[in-house]
N, C-alpha and C positions, 0 to 999 in steps of 0.2 A: 201513240198519236190518237187524237180524237177522231170522231166520224168526219169524213171529208165530203163536202157537197161539191158536185160538179157544176151546177148552175150558179153563177155568181156574176157580179158586175165588174169584176177585176180584169183589167188588161195588164198582163205581165210583159214588160218591155226590157229586153236584154240589149243594153246599149252602153258602151264604155265611155263615150264622148259626152262630157258635161254640157257642152254647148248644144249638141244634138238633142240631149234630154230636155233642156230648157225649151228649145224650139218645138219639140214634139208636144210638150205639156201645153205650150201656148196655142199650138194648132188645134189640139183637142178642145181647149177652152173656147177658142174662137168658134168652133162648131157646136158649142154648148152640149157636148156629149157628157153625160152624167157618170160615165164609168169611172171607177177608181183606177188610177194609174199607179202601178207598182214597178219601180225601176230596179234593175239589177245590173251589175257592171260586167259580168262575164258568165260563161256557162257553168262554172263551179257555183257561183252565187245563185244562179237560176235553179240548179238542182237542189241546193240547200233550201231555197224557198219552197219548192214543190214537195220536198221531203219534210218540211216544217222542222228544220234542224239548224244548228248554229245560231246565228243572230235572229233567225225567224222562229226559233223554238217556242218563244213566249208570246207569239202573236195571238191576240184575241180574235175570235170569230174567223178563224182560218178557213178558207175554202180555196179549192183549185181555181185558177183563172178560167174565164170563158174563152180567152184568146191570148196567144203568145206572139209578140212581135220580136223577131230574132235577127240581130245583126250577125253577119258571118265573121267579121274580122275583129276579134276581141282577144284580150290577153288570157293567159292561163288555159282556159278551155274555150276554143272558138265555137262558132255557131254550127259548123259542120259536125263536129264531135257531139255537141249538145243535141242536135237534131237526131242523130243516130241513137243516142241514149233515150231520148224522149219516145221515139217511135218503136223502140224495142221493149219498153216497159208497159205492161198492160194497164197500169194505173194512169198513165199519161198519154197513151197513144191516140185517144179520142179527142184530146184538146187540139183545136186547130192551131197550126203554126204558120205564120206569114213571115217569110224572110223579107226584111227591109234593110237593104244594104247598098253600098256604093258600087259593088262589083257588078259588072255587066258581062263577066266571063261566061261563055257558053258552058264551060266545064262546071262552074258553080251552079248554074241554072239546072243542068241535067242531073248533076249529083244530088242536089237537094230534092228535086222531084223524085229521083230514085229512092231517096231516104224517107219520102212520105210527106214533104211539105205541102201545105194546102194552097199556097200562092207564093209567088216570087215577085217582089216589087223593087225596082231600083230607086234609091232615095232621090227625090227631086232636088234640084240645085237651088231652088228659091223657096222662101217661106210660103209664098202663095201656092206653089206646087205642093208643099207639105200639107197645107190646109186642105187642098182638094183631095189629096190622098187620104188624109184622116177622115174627111167627110165621107168618102166612098167606103172606107173600111167600116166606119160606124154604121152606115146605112146597110151595107151588105151583111155584116156579121151580127148585127143586133136588131135589124128590122126585117130582113128578108129570110135569112137562113134560120133553120131550126137547130139549135145547139143541144147537145146531150145534157 
């Protein structure tokens, strides 16, 4: 694997629902955020992306994402398992991970914070709500916070 850069403009989004992906892309576009959005469908694909393997092996200009948005309820490898793997690997544990999910279960909230999630956000039910969330995410993670 080639040298990996930590600073990038990539937001890696683990989301298995095609309609949610489309709405997220539109919400980011509406906020005029210039970050490149890279979507993966589950935790297995997310780990393939980060390890630059499988379908991502031939990616040009590969760099680790600046931020990961992680759904919890996905096929094959869910967000909880993926978060555990991310935060236990020294190569990836500094990447901020924001859970963006429909789950409001206290158990999920507590468990993901125990595993090292940076933030936990319940997906808004309206497109306008999603626009507001993506605007806040963009401002906080790319204008206010100093990323590694």
